[in-house]
N, CA, C and O atoms as CSV, one atom per row, in Angstrom:
chain,resi,resn,atom,element,x,y,z
A,1,UNK,N,N,18.993,-30.608,-50.203
A,1,UNK,CA,C,18.986,-32.015,-49.169
A,1,UNK,C,C,19.746,-32.321,-49.587
A,1,UNK,O,O,20.143,-33.136,-48.755
A,2,UNK,N,N,20.707,-32.351,-50.685
A,2,UNK,CA,C,22.105,-32.792,-50.984
A,2,UNK,C,C,23.005,-32.437,-50.170
A,2,UNK,O,O,24.030,-33.104,-50.031
A,3,UNK,N,N,22.814,-31.533,-49.624
A,3,UNK,CA,C,24.112,-31.178,-48.562
A,3,UNK,C,C,24.001,-31.806,-47.505
A,3,UNK,O,O,25.101,-32.010,-46.993
A,4,UNK,N,N,22.690,-32.430,-46.632
A,4,UNK,CA,C,22.378,-33.238,-45.915
A,4,UNK,C,C,22.664,-34.689,-45.836
A,4,UNK,O,O,22.917,-35.408,-44.869
A,5,UNK,N,N,22.540,-34.980,-47.346
A,5,UNK,CA,C,22.575,-36.447,-47.594
A,5,UNK,C,C,24.293,-36.863,-47.624
A,5,UNK,O,O,24.838,-37.855,-47.140
A,6,UNK,N,N,24.879,-35.742,-48.357
A,6,UNK,CA,C,26.199,-36.071,-48.681
A,6,UNK,C,C,27.216,-35.727,-46.960
A,6,UNK,O,O,28.298,-36.253,-46.698
A,7,UNK,N,N,26.774,-35.148,-46.428
A,7,UNK,CA,C,27.204,-35.353,-44.970
A,7,UNK,C,C,26.892,-36.476,-44.019
A,7,UNK,O,O,27.352,-36.865,-42.945
A,8,UNK,N,N,25.932,-36.842,-44.834
A,8,UNK,CA,C,25.487,-38.136,-44.150
A,8,UNK,C,C,26.438,-39.570,-44.546
A,8,UNK,O,O,26.923,-40.353,-43.729
A,9,UNK,N,N,26.536,-39.638,-46.081
A,9,UNK,CA,C,27.652,-40.545,-46.711
A,9,UNK,C,C,28.659,-40.329,-46.103
A,9,UNK,O,O,29.096,-41.287,-45.466
A,10,UNK,N,N,29.410,-39.063,-46.043
A,10,UNK,CA,C,30.787,-38.799,-45.610
A,10,UNK,C,C,31.192,-39.417,-44.302
A,10,UNK,O,O,32.342,-39.759,-44.027
A,11,UNK,N,N,30.065,-39.537,-43.460
A,11,UNK,CA,C,30.221,-39.590,-42.429
A,11,UNK,C,C,30.209,-41.274,-41.707
A,11,UNK,O,O,30.828,-41.688,-40.727
A,12,UNK,N,N,29.268,-41.980,-42.615
A,12,UNK,CA,C,28.669,-43.082,-42.820
A,12,UNK,C,C,30.024,-44.124,-43.189
A,12,UNK,O,O,30.311,-45.177,-42.621
A,13,UNK,N,N,30.753,-43.443,-44.352
A,13,UNK,CA,C,31.740,-44.269,-44.880
A,13,UNK,C,C,33.093,-43.746,-44.509
A,13,UNK,O,O,34.103,-44.225,-45.024
A,14,UNK,N,N,33.139,-42.870,-43.715
A,14,UNK,CA,C,34.726,-42.724,-43.234
A,14,UNK,C,C,34.645,-43.409,-41.926
A,14,UNK,O,O,35.614,-44.167,-41.896
A,15,UNK,N,N,33.855,-43.533,-40.650
A,15,UNK,CA,C,33.488,-44.202,-39.783
A,15,UNK,C,C,33.020,-45.604,-39.811
A,15,UNK,O,O,33.145,-46.405,-38.884
A,16,UNK,N,N,32.502,-45.815,-40.891
A,16,UNK,CA,C,31.849,-47.676,-41.009
A,16,UNK,C,C,31.938,-48.298,-42.126
A,16,UNK,O,O,31.484,-49.393,-42.458
A,17,UNK,N,N,32.691,-47.367,-42.825
A,17,UNK,CA,C,33.077,-48.275,-44.491
A,17,UNK,C,C,34.231,-48.846,-44.849
A,17,UNK,O,O,34.261,-49.510,-45.885
A,18,UNK,N,N,35.497,-48.673,-43.978
A,18,UNK,CA,C,36.579,-48.744,-44.046
A,18,UNK,C,C,36.481,-50.380,-44.070
A,18,UNK,O,O,35.789,-50.817,-43.151
A,19,UNK,N,N,36.917,-51.150,-44.752
A,19,UNK,CA,C,37.326,-52.788,-45.040
A,19,UNK,C,C,35.783,-53.685,-44.628
A,19,UNK,O,O,35.572,-54.777,-44.102
A,20,UNK,N,N,34.718,-52.376,-45.277
A,20,UNK,CA,C,33.534,-53.324,-45.357
A,20,UNK,C,C,32.598,-52.844,-46.487
A,20,UNK,O,O,32.819,-51.803,-47.107
A,21,UNK,N,N,31.527,-53.664,-46.730
A,21,UNK,CA,C,30.570,-53.036,-47.340
A,21,UNK,C,C,29.794,-52.732,-46.983
A,21,UNK,O,O,29.353,-53.335,-46.005
A,22,UNK,N,N,29.003,-51.480,-47.560
A,22,UNK,CA,C,27.959,-50.821,-46.517
A,22,UNK,C,C,27.374,-50.053,-48.150
A,22,UNK,O,O,27.926,-49.656,-49.176
A,23,UNK,N,N,25.859,-50.154,-47.596
A,23,UNK,CA,C,24.958,-50.062,-48.213
A,23,UNK,C,C,23.638,-49.124,-47.488
A,23,UNK,O,O,22.824,-49.655,-46.732
A,24,UNK,N,N,23.597,-47.846,-47.813
A,24,UNK,CA,C,22.504,-46.930,-47.084
A,24,UNK,C,C,22.253,-46.209,-47.820
A,24,UNK,O,O,23.046,-46.220,-48.762
A,25,UNK,N,N,21.268,-45.316,-47.919
A,25,UNK,CA,C,20.188,-44.658,-48.535
A,25,UNK,C,C,20.551,-42.909,-47.815
A,25,UNK,O,O,19.787,-42.377,-47.009
A,26,UNK,N,N,21.534,-42.408,-48.201
A,26,UNK,CA,C,21.108,-41.020,-47.351
A,26,UNK,C,C,19.799,-40.184,-47.723
A,26,UNK,O,O,19.222,-39.445,-46.925
A,27,UNK,N,N,19.459,-40.375,-48.879
A,27,UNK,CA,C,18.121,-40.075,-48.972
A,27,UNK,C,C,17.121,-40.158,-48.170
A,27,UNK,O,O,16.497,-39.182,-47.754
A,28,UNK,N,N,16.841,-41.574,-47.831
A,28,UNK,CA,C,16.104,-42.644,-46.776
A,28,UNK,C,C,16.425,-42.016,-45.405
A,28,UNK,O,O,15.447,-41.797,-44.691
A,29,UNK,N,N,17.520,-41.725,-44.974
A,29,UNK,CA,C,17.863,-41.224,-43.835
A,29,UNK,C,C,17.484,-39.880,-43.395
A,29,UNK,O,O,17.087,-39.621,-42.259
A,30,UNK,N,N,17.619,-39.075,-44.307
A,30,UNK,CA,C,16.996,-37.176,-44.320
A,30,UNK,C,C,15.396,-37.686,-44.507
A,30,UNK,O,O,14.470,-37.126,-43.921
A,31,UNK,N,N,15.250,-38.622,-45.244
A,31,UNK,CA,C,13.326,-38.401,-44.905
A,31,UNK,C,C,12.742,-38.962,-43.812
A,31,UNK,O,O,11.597,-38.641,-43.492
A,32,UNK,N,N,13.486,-39.896,-43.092
A,32,UNK,CA,C,13.189,-40.238,-41.470
A,32,UNK,C,C,13.655,-39.117,-40.292
A,32,UNK,O,O,12.921,-38.696,-39.398
A,33,UNK,N,N,14.647,-38.854,-40.455
A,33,UNK,CA,C,14.885,-37.665,-39.787
A,33,UNK,C,C,13.491,-36.806,-39.522
A,33,UNK,O,O,12.787,-36.702,-38.518
A,34,UNK,N,N,13.364,-36.056,-41.263
A,34,UNK,CA,C,12.425,-35.019,-41.458
A,34,UNK,C,C,11.342,-35.309,-41.026
A,34,UNK,O,O,10.574,-34.409,-40.687
A,35,UNK,N,N,10.962,-36.734,-40.914
A,35,UNK,CA,C,9.446,-37.286,-40.452
A,35,UNK,C,C,9.163,-36.716,-38.899
A,35,UNK,O,O,8.318,-35.973,-38.402
A,36,UNK,N,N,10.348,-37.479,-38.388
A,36,UNK,CA,C,10.840,-37.299,-36.696
A,36,UNK,C,C,10.708,-35.916,-36.499
A,36,UNK,O,O,10.222,-35.467,-35.461
A,37,UNK,N,N,11.134,-35.158,-37.483
A,37,UNK,CA,C,11.169,-33.318,-37.149
A,37,UNK,C,C,9.842,-33.327,-37.080
A,37,UNK,O,O,9.427,-32.512,-36.255
A,38,UNK,N,N,8.972,-33.965,-37.656
A,38,UNK,CA,C,7.610,-33.047,-37.873
A,38,UNK,C,C,6.893,-33.507,-37.034
A,38,UNK,O,O,5.775,-33.015,-36.881
A,39,UNK,N,N,7.318,-34.564,-36.259
A,39,UNK,CA,C,6.414,-34.502,-34.632
A,39,UNK,C,C,7.095,-34.314,-33.645
A,39,UNK,O,O,6.946,-34.932,-32.591
A,40,UNK,N,N,8.221,-33.141,-33.916
A,40,UNK,CA,C,9.267,-32.876,-32.648
A,40,UNK,C,C,8.460,-31.473,-32.023
A,40,UNK,O,O,7.340,-31.198,-32.454
A,41,UNK,N,N,8.819,-31.009,-31.457
A,41,UNK,CA,C,8.678,-29.377,-30.536
A,41,UNK,C,C,9.537,-29.085,-29.972
A,41,UNK,O,O,10.255,-30.056,-29.732
A,42,UNK,N,N,10.121,-27.603,-29.344
A,42,UNK,CA,C,10.973,-27.085,-28.638
A,42,UNK,C,C,12.643,-27.393,-29.231
A,42,UNK,O,O,13.077,-27.258,-30.375
A,43,UNK,N,N,13.262,-27.793,-28.134
A,43,UNK,CA,C,14.708,-27.732,-28.574
A,43,UNK,C,C,15.224,-28.781,-29.430
A,43,UNK,O,O,16.144,-28.670,-30.241
A,44,UNK,N,N,14.310,-30.152,-29.077
A,44,UNK,CA,C,14.292,-31.139,-30.267
A,44,UNK,C,C,14.214,-30.948,-31.603
A,44,UNK,O,O,15.039,-31.271,-32.457
A,45,UNK,N,N,13.100,-30.366,-31.742
A,45,UNK,CA,C,12.761,-29.879,-33.167
A,45,UNK,C,C,13.703,-28.518,-33.826
A,45,UNK,O,O,13.797,-28.294,-35.033
A,46,UNK,N,N,14.446,-27.580,-32.588
A,46,UNK,CA,C,15.434,-26.852,-33.095
A,46,UNK,C,C,16.437,-27.455,-33.621
A,46,UNK,O,O,16.707,-26.999,-34.732
A,47,UNK,N,N,17.316,-28.569,-33.168
A,47,UNK,CA,C,17.941,-29.494,-33.230
A,47,UNK,C,C,17.826,-30.293,-34.824
A,47,UNK,O,O,18.815,-30.629,-35.475
A,48,UNK,N,N,16.916,-30.423,-35.101
A,48,UNK,CA,C,16.715,-31.464,-36.037
A,48,UNK,C,C,16.832,-30.400,-37.381
A,48,UNK,O,O,17.707,-30.565,-38.231
A,49,UNK,N,N,15.837,-29.293,-37.455
A,49,UNK,CA,C,16.014,-28.151,-38.286
A,49,UNK,C,C,17.463,-27.510,-38.599
A,49,UNK,O,O,17.789,-26.910,-39.624
A,50,UNK,N,N,18.077,-27.724,-37.711
A,50,UNK,CA,C,19.582,-27.287,-37.998
A,50,UNK,C,C,20.210,-28.100,-38.056
A,50,UNK,O,O,21.349,-27.639,-37.973
A,51,UNK,N,N,20.269,-29.533,-38.192
A,51,UNK,CA,C,21.112,-30.363,-38.561
A,51,UNK,C,C,20.421,-30.590,-40.068
A,51,UNK,O,O,21.090,-31.024,-41.004
A,52,UNK,N,N,18.903,-30.221,-40.205
A,52,UNK,CA,C,18.537,-30.816,-41.591
A,52,UNK,C,C,18.951,-29.313,-42.719
A,52,UNK,O,O,18.772,-29.307,-43.937
A,53,UNK,N,N,19.577,-28.044,-41.816
A,53,UNK,CA,C,19.239,-27.036,-42.613
A,53,UNK,C,C,18.183,-26.373,-43.294
A,53,UNK,O,O,18.098,-26.225,-44.513
A,54,UNK,N,N,17.485,-26.033,-42.535
A,54,UNK,CA,C,15.981,-25.970,-42.688
A,54,UNK,C,C,15.324,-24.618,-41.873
A,54,UNK,O,O,15.087,-25.115,-40.771
A,55,UNK,N,N,15.033,-23.640,-41.819
A,55,UNK,CA,C,14.237,-22.632,-41.874
A,55,UNK,C,C,13.228,-23.149,-40.409
A,55,UNK,O,O,13.337,-22.761,-39.245
A,56,UNK,N,N,12.435,-23.969,-40.897
A,56,UNK,CA,C,11.159,-24.210,-39.535
A,56,UNK,C,C,10.390,-25.294,-40.652
A,56,UNK,O,O,10.418,-25.447,-41.874
A,57,UNK,N,N,9.712,-25.929,-39.522
A,57,UNK,CA,C,8.947,-26.999,-40.560
A,57,UNK,C,C,8.257,-27.137,-41.714
A,57,UNK,O,O,8.194,-28.108,-42.469
A,58,UNK,N,N,7.458,-25.480,-41.816
A,58,UNK,CA,C,6.894,-25.301,-43.277
A,58,UNK,C,C,8.060,-25.537,-44.278
A,58,UNK,O,O,7.878,-26.201,-45.298
A,59,UNK,N,N,9.208,-25.006,-43.981
A,59,UNK,CA,C,10.112,-25.273,-45.042
A,59,UNK,C,C,11.210,-26.333,-45.702
A,59,UNK,O,O,11.904,-26.414,-46.715
A,60,UNK,N,N,10.902,-27.184,-44.354
A,60,UNK,CA,C,11.609,-28.564,-44.361
A,60,UNK,C,C,10.392,-29.502,-44.990
A,60,UNK,O,O,10.773,-30.562,-45.487
A,61,UNK,N,N,9.154,-29.261,-45.018
A,61,UNK,CA,C,7.929,-30.126,-45.487
A,61,UNK,C,C,8.162,-29.760,-46.791
A,61,UNK,O,O,8.179,-30.654,-47.637
A,62,UNK,N,N,8.403,-28.261,-47.219
A,62,UNK,CA,C,8.070,-27.970,-48.609
A,62,UNK,C,C,9.559,-28.592,-49.326
A,62,UNK,O,O,9.392,-29.017,-50.469
A,63,UNK,N,N,10.359,-28.647,-49.020
A,63,UNK,CA,C,11.313,-29.106,-49.574
A,63,UNK,C,C,11.335,-30.280,-50.296
A,63,UNK,O,O,11.701,-30.442,-51.459
A,64,UNK,N,N,10.730,-31.424,-49.173
A,64,UNK,CA,C,10.006,-32.796,-49.347
A,64,UNK,C,C,9.395,-32.679,-50.154
A,64,UNK,O,O,9.987,-32.942,-51.200
A,65,UNK,N,N,8.112,-32.307,-50.315
A,65,UNK,CA,C,6.831,-32.258,-50.848
A,65,UNK,C,C,7.622,-31.846,-52.483
A,65,UNK,O,O,7.380,-32.649,-53.385
A,66,UNK,N,N,8.420,-30.779,-52.785
A,66,UNK,CA,C,8.614,-30.389,-53.905
A,66,UNK,C,C,9.713,-31.381,-54.622
A,66,UNK,O,O,9.937,-31.358,-55.832
A,67,UNK,N,N,10.223,-32.066,-53.886
A,67,UNK,CA,C,11.454,-33.751,-53.986
A,67,UNK,C,C,10.580,-34.874,-54.347
A,67,UNK,O,O,10.830,-35.669,-55.252
A,68,UNK,N,N,9.702,-34.896,-53.710
A,68,UNK,CA,C,8.777,-35.784,-54.045
A,68,UNK,C,C,7.706,-35.546,-55.547
A,68,UNK,O,O,7.067,-36.420,-56.133
A,69,UNK,N,N,7.771,-34.469,-55.787
A,69,UNK,CA,C,6.685,-34.515,-57.071
A,69,UNK,C,C,7.640,-34.680,-58.051
A,69,UNK,O,O,7.236,-35.095,-59.137
A,70,UNK,N,N,9.262,-34.361,-57.865
A,70,UNK,CA,C,9.926,-34.823,-59.187
A,70,UNK,C,C,10.138,-36.124,-59.332
A,70,UNK,O,O,11.058,-36.418,-60.095
A,71,UNK,N,N,9.598,-36.927,-58.860
A,71,UNK,CA,C,9.357,-38.097,-58.516
A,71,UNK,C,C,7.906,-38.681,-59.147
A,71,UNK,O,O,7.736,-39.827,-59.563
A,72,UNK,N,N,7.173,-37.893,-59.122
A,72,UNK,CA,C,5.972,-38.443,-59.338
A,72,UNK,C,C,5.619,-39.373,-60.549
A,72,UNK,O,O,6.219,-39.139,-61.598
A,73,UNK,N,N,4.725,-40.388,-60.526
A,73,UNK,CA,C,4.389,-41.045,-61.786
A,73,UNK,C,C,4.433,-40.395,-63.010
A,73,UNK,O,O,5.038,-40.760,-64.018
A,74,UNK,N,N,3.647,-39.260,-62.828
A,74,UNK,CA,C,3.208,-38.497,-63.973
A,74,UNK,C,C,4.311,-37.323,-64.811
A,74,UNK,O,O,4.047,-36.482,-65.670
A,75,UNK,N,N,5.462,-37.644,-64.225
A,75,UNK,CA,C,6.750,-36.471,-64.271
A,75,UNK,C,C,7.249,-37.621,-65.431
A,75,UNK,O,O,8.087,-37.146,-66.198
A,76,UNK,N,N,6.935,-38.871,-65.670
A,76,UNK,CA,C,7.928,-39.598,-66.530
A,76,UNK,C,C,6.770,-40.287,-67.505
A,76,UNK,O,O,5.575,-40.502,-67.302
A,77,UNK,N,N,7.878,-40.617,-68.979
A,77,UNK,CA,C,6.897,-40.914,-70.099
A,77,UNK,C,C,7.469,-42.358,-70.393
A,77,UNK,O,O,8.654,-42.567,-70.651
A,78,UNK,N,N,6.709,-43.112,-70.340
A,78,UNK,CA,C,7.385,-44.613,-71.283
A,78,UNK,C,C,6.984,-45.426,-70.006
A,78,UNK,O,O,6.021,-45.164,-69.286
A,79,UNK,N,N,8.079,-46.695,-69.796
A,79,UNK,CA,C,8.061,-47.535,-68.945
A,79,UNK,C,C,8.375,-47.288,-68.263
A,79,UNK,O,O,8.203,-48.235,-67.495
A,80,UNK,N,N,9.105,-46.137,-67.496
A,80,UNK,CA,C,10.121,-45.527,-66.257
A,80,UNK,C,C,8.661,-45.883,-65.040
A,80,UNK,O,O,7.492,-45.547,-65.227
A,81,UNK,N,N,9.127,-46.522,-64.022
A,81,UNK,CA,C,8.640,-46.238,-62.729
A,81,UNK,C,C,9.444,-46.237,-62.035
A,81,UNK,O,O,10.281,-47.136,-62.120
A,82,UNK,N,N,9.593,-44.946,-60.747
A,82,UNK,CA,C,10.315,-44.981,-59.271
A,82,UNK,C,C,9.454,-45.093,-57.935
A,82,UNK,O,O,8.485,-44.453,-57.527
A,83,UNK,N,N,10.139,-46.090,-57.446
A,83,UNK,CA,C,8.892,-46.247,-55.795
A,83,UNK,C,C,9.988,-45.915,-54.762
A,83,UNK,O,O,11.051,-46.480,-54.505
A,84,UNK,N,N,9.381,-44.799,-54.242
A,84,UNK,CA,C,9.832,-44.359,-52.690
A,84,UNK,C,C,8.786,-44.742,-51.695
A,84,UNK,O,O,7.667,-44.252,-51.548
A,85,UNK,N,N,9.492,-45.927,-50.897
A,85,UNK,CA,C,8.137,-46.254,-49.633
A,85,UNK,C,C,8.687,-45.665,-48.250
A,85,UNK,O,O,9.824,-45.710,-47.781
A,86,UNK,N,N,8.028,-45.347,-47.971
A,86,UNK,CA,C,8.233,-44.461,-46.609
A,86,UNK,C,C,7.323,-44.946,-45.768
A,86,UNK,O,O,6.195,-44.979,-46.259
A,87,UNK,N,N,7.445,-45.478,-44.268
A,87,UNK,CA,C,6.241,-46.001,-43.235
A,87,UNK,C,C,6.693,-45.324,-42.053
A,87,UNK,O,O,7.663,-44.567,-42.063
A,88,UNK,N,N,6.133,-45.536,-41.221
A,88,UNK,CA,C,5.945,-44.976,-39.813
A,88,UNK,C,C,5.086,-45.687,-38.976
A,88,UNK,O,O,3.882,-45.831,-39.188
A,89,UNK,N,N,5.847,-46.233,-37.806
A,89,UNK,CA,C,5.733,-46.913,-36.836
A,89,UNK,C,C,5.927,-46.409,-35.451
A,89,UNK,O,O,7.027,-45.986,-35.096
A,90,UNK,N,N,4.998,-46.436,-34.729
A,90,UNK,CA,C,4.773,-46.088,-33.009
A,90,UNK,C,C,4.255,-47.548,-32.420
A,90,UNK,O,O,3.537,-48.358,-33.006
A,91,UNK,N,N,4.697,-47.629,-31.394
A,91,UNK,CA,C,4.456,-48.588,-30.322
A,91,UNK,C,C,2.773,-48.082,-30.212
A,91,UNK,O,O,2.350,-46.926,-30.166
A,92,UNK,N,N,2.078,-49.234,-30.191
A,92,UNK,CA,C,1.021,-49.266,-29.620
A,92,UNK,C,C,0.352,-48.741,-28.587
A,92,UNK,O,O,-0.827,-48.387,-28.564
A,93,UNK,N,N,1.229,-48.700,-27.648
A,93,UNK,CA,C,0.437,-48.018,-25.883
A,93,UNK,C,C,1.005,-46.460,-26.110
A,93,UNK,O,O,1.342,-45.948,-25.042
A,94,UNK,N,N,1.234,-45.340,-27.637
A,94,UNK,CA,C,1.357,-44.191,-27.943
A,94,UNK,C,C,0.410,-43.705,-28.477
A,94,UNK,O,O,-0.210,-44.731,-28.757
A,95,UNK,N,N,-0.497,-42.474,-29.029
A,95,UNK,CA,C,-1.389,-41.980,-29.901
A,95,UNK,C,C,-0.359,-41.403,-30.279
A,95,UNK,O,O,0.672,-41.028,-29.719
A,96,UNK,N,N,-0.891,-41.361,-31.662
A,96,UNK,CA,C,-0.539,-40.379,-32.620
A,96,UNK,C,C,-1.101,-39.409,-32.535
A,96,UNK,O,O,-2.291,-39.661,-32.348
A,97,UNK,N,N,-0.861,-38.103,-32.577
A,97,UNK,CA,C,-1.011,-36.888,-33.352
A,97,UNK,C,C,-1.895,-36.471,-34.425
A,97,UNK,O,O,-1.343,-36.487,-35.525
A,98,UNK,N,N,-3.248,-36.061,-34.420
A,98,UNK,CA,C,-4.181,-35.850,-35.698
A,98,UNK,C,C,-2.836,-35.223,-36.551
A,98,UNK,O,O,-2.134,-36.029,-37.162
A,99,UNK,N,N,-2.519,-33.876,-36.577
A,99,UNK,CA,C,-1.494,-33.346,-36.790
A,99,UNK,C,C,-0.270,-33.900,-37.589
A,99,UNK,O,O,0.171,-33.500,-38.667
A,100,UNK,N,N,0.184,-34.954,-36.767
A,100,UNK,CA,C,1.365,-35.486,-37.791
A,100,UNK,C,C,0.780,-36.533,-38.333
A,100,UNK,O,O,1.427,-36.588,-39.378
A,101,UNK,N,N,0.112,-37.307,-38.383
A,101,UNK,CA,C,-0.718,-38.093,-39.136
A,101,UNK,C,C,-1.111,-37.386,-40.798
A,101,UNK,O,O,-0.905,-37.984,-41.855
A,102,UNK,N,N,-1.601,-36.248,-40.697
A,102,UNK,CA,C,-1.740,-35.336,-41.722
A,102,UNK,C,C,-0.392,-35.110,-42.497
A,102,UNK,O,O,-0.270,-35.162,-43.720
A,103,UNK,N,N,0.582,-34.854,-41.599
A,103,UNK,CA,C,2.240,-34.617,-42.085
A,103,UNK,C,C,2.409,-35.696,-42.943
A,103,UNK,O,O,2.535,-35.786,-44.164
A,104,UNK,N,N,2.373,-36.780,-41.698
A,104,UNK,CA,C,3.194,-37.837,-42.897
A,104,UNK,C,C,2.389,-38.376,-43.904
A,104,UNK,O,O,3.076,-38.648,-44.888
A,105,UNK,N,N,0.978,-38.689,-44.078
A,105,UNK,CA,C,0.410,-39.096,-45.076
A,105,UNK,C,C,0.254,-38.332,-46.188
A,105,UNK,O,O,0.236,-38.801,-47.326
A,106,UNK,N,N,0.096,-36.723,-45.816
A,106,UNK,CA,C,0.197,-35.674,-47.176
A,106,UNK,C,C,1.311,-35.442,-47.679
A,106,UNK,O,O,1.474,-35.850,-48.829
A,107,UNK,N,N,2.535,-34.662,-46.951
A,107,UNK,CA,C,3.606,-34.713,-47.221
A,107,UNK,C,C,5.021,-35.780,-47.391
A,107,UNK,O,O,6.079,-35.794,-48.019
A,108,UNK,N,N,4.544,-36.331,-46.752
A,108,UNK,CA,C,5.749,-37.259,-46.899
A,108,UNK,C,C,4.774,-39.056,-47.485
A,108,UNK,O,O,5.371,-40.130,-47.404
A,109,UNK,N,N,3.740,-38.987,-47.853
A,109,UNK,CA,C,3.327,-39.936,-48.298
A,109,UNK,C,C,3.334,-41.223,-47.661
A,109,UNK,O,O,3.233,-42.270,-48.301
A,110,UNK,N,N,3.439,-41.174,-46.563
A,110,UNK,CA,C,3.808,-42.509,-45.425
A,110,UNK,C,C,2.544,-42.997,-44.790
A,110,UNK,O,O,1.579,-42.305,-44.466
A,111,UNK,N,N,2.686,-44.267,-44.661
A,111,UNK,CA,C,1.424,-44.835,-43.885
A,111,UNK,C,C,1.839,-44.995,-42.643
A,111,UNK,O,O,2.686,-45.859,-42.416
A,112,UNK,N,N,1.201,-44.005,-41.356
A,112,UNK,CA,C,1.508,-44.556,-40.102
A,112,UNK,C,C,0.914,-45.883,-39.407
A,112,UNK,O,O,-0.285,-46.125,-39.545
A,113,UNK,N,N,1.471,-46.461,-38.907
A,113,UNK,CA,C,0.982,-47.666,-38.301
A,113,UNK,C,C,1.481,-47.766,-36.748
A,113,UNK,O,O,2.440,-47.116,-36.331
A,114,UNK,N,N,0.627,-48.760,-35.855
A,114,UNK,CA,C,1.135,-49.055,-34.603
A,114,UNK,C,C,0.957,-50.471,-34.339
A,114,UNK,O,O,0.007,-51.128,-34.762
A,115,UNK,N,N,2.099,-51.008,-33.479
A,115,UNK,CA,C,2.574,-52.357,-33.476
A,115,UNK,C,C,2.746,-52.385,-32.022
A,115,UNK,O,O,2.543,-51.322,-31.435
A,116,UNK,N,N,3.155,-53.620,-31.196
A,116,UNK,CA,C,3.559,-54.164,-30.420
A,116,UNK,C,C,4.946,-54.011,-30.220
A,116,UNK,O,O,5.580,-55.061,-30.317
A,117,UNK,N,N,5.677,-52.857,-29.934
A,117,UNK,CA,C,7.093,-53.380,-30.269
A,117,UNK,C,C,7.501,-54.187,-29.397
A,117,UNK,O,O,8.695,-54.314,-29.670
A,118,UNK,N,N,7.146,-55.187,-28.004
A,118,UNK,CA,C,7.841,-55.954,-27.832
A,118,UNK,C,C,7.700,-56.798,-28.338
A,118,UNK,O,O,8.829,-57.272,-28.471
A,119,UNK,N,N,6.765,-57.648,-28.947
A,119,UNK,CA,C,6.242,-58.513,-29.731
A,119,UNK,C,C,6.882,-58.808,-31.437
A,119,UNK,O,O,7.214,-59.863,-31.978
A,120,UNK,N,N,6.874,-57.558,-31.889
A,120,UNK,CA,C,7.445,-57.375,-32.775
A,120,UNK,C,C,8.801,-57.291,-33.330
A,120,UNK,O,O,9.318,-57.759,-34.345
A,121,UNK,N,N,9.209,-56.585,-32.402
A,121,UNK,CA,C,11.120,-56.615,-32.461
A,121,UNK,C,C,11.413,-57.961,-31.988
A,121,UNK,O,O,11.965,-58.493,-32.951
A,122,UNK,N,N,11.361,-58.657,-31.205
A,122,UNK,CA,C,11.662,-59.788,-30.822
A,122,UNK,C,C,11.125,-60.715,-32.545
A,122,UNK,O,O,11.950,-61.465,-33.068
A,123,UNK,N,N,10.256,-60.585,-32.957
A,123,UNK,CA,C,9.976,-61.802,-33.774
A,123,UNK,C,C,11.305,-61.298,-35.251
A,123,UNK,O,O,11.874,-62.055,-36.038
A,124,UNK,N,N,11.414,-59.662,-35.118
A,124,UNK,CA,C,12.098,-59.451,-36.474
A,124,UNK,C,C,13.704,-59.897,-36.109
A,124,UNK,O,O,14.503,-60.207,-36.992
A,125,UNK,N,N,14.070,-59.874,-34.529
A,125,UNK,CA,C,15.343,-60.049,-34.418
A,125,UNK,C,C,15.563,-61.577,-34.609
A,125,UNK,O,O,16.574,-62.025,-35.150
A,126,UNK,N,N,14.434,-62.437,-34.074
A,126,UNK,CA,C,14.263,-63.830,-34.321
A,126,UNK,C,C,14.623,-64.347,-36.046
A,126,UNK,O,O,15.249,-65.318,-36.471
A,127,UNK,N,N,13.818,-63.059,-36.850
A,127,UNK,CA,C,14.046,-63.561,-38.273
A,127,UNK,C,C,15.778,-62.961,-38.835
A,127,UNK,O,O,16.344,-63.599,-39.723
A,128,UNK,N,N,16.239,-62.125,-38.412
A,128,UNK,CA,C,17.653,-62.075,-38.817
A,128,UNK,C,C,18.513,-62.859,-38.408
A,128,UNK,O,O,19.563,-62.895,-39.050
A,129,UNK,N,N,18.323,-64.005,-36.865
A,129,UNK,CA,C,19.369,-64.784,-36.802
A,129,UNK,C,C,19.314,-65.948,-37.533
A,129,UNK,O,O,20.249,-66.745,-37.476
A,130,UNK,N,N,17.934,-66.239,-38.498
A,130,UNK,CA,C,17.778,-67.852,-38.787
A,130,UNK,C,C,18.635,-67.635,-40.146
A,130,UNK,O,O,18.880,-68.592,-40.881
């Protein structure tokens, strides 16, 4: 996972980080790409797997699952807590495949939801302009 995160960080910093403040989370981006890969097939899936340096979806999901176990609350003692939130939102006009729901919830600990993007995106953009 570190190799992909470093590739993303290098690209962002070299292309967008000069003379500006940049904050981003390579692991978050890699997680999102992995979740999108889990819902892909054919040539699109092959491209995701190639970029994420995974043999197949099972390998990709397994890498992520083992990473989540490292950060599991039971792994820490004392007052230390680490939270990593994942979410998946699809336009309400689309249907979510049960197999994708299962992977999102079990492997990625993400809570899938559906929204009306025409309304929600407008609300979000208005919020950013305030």
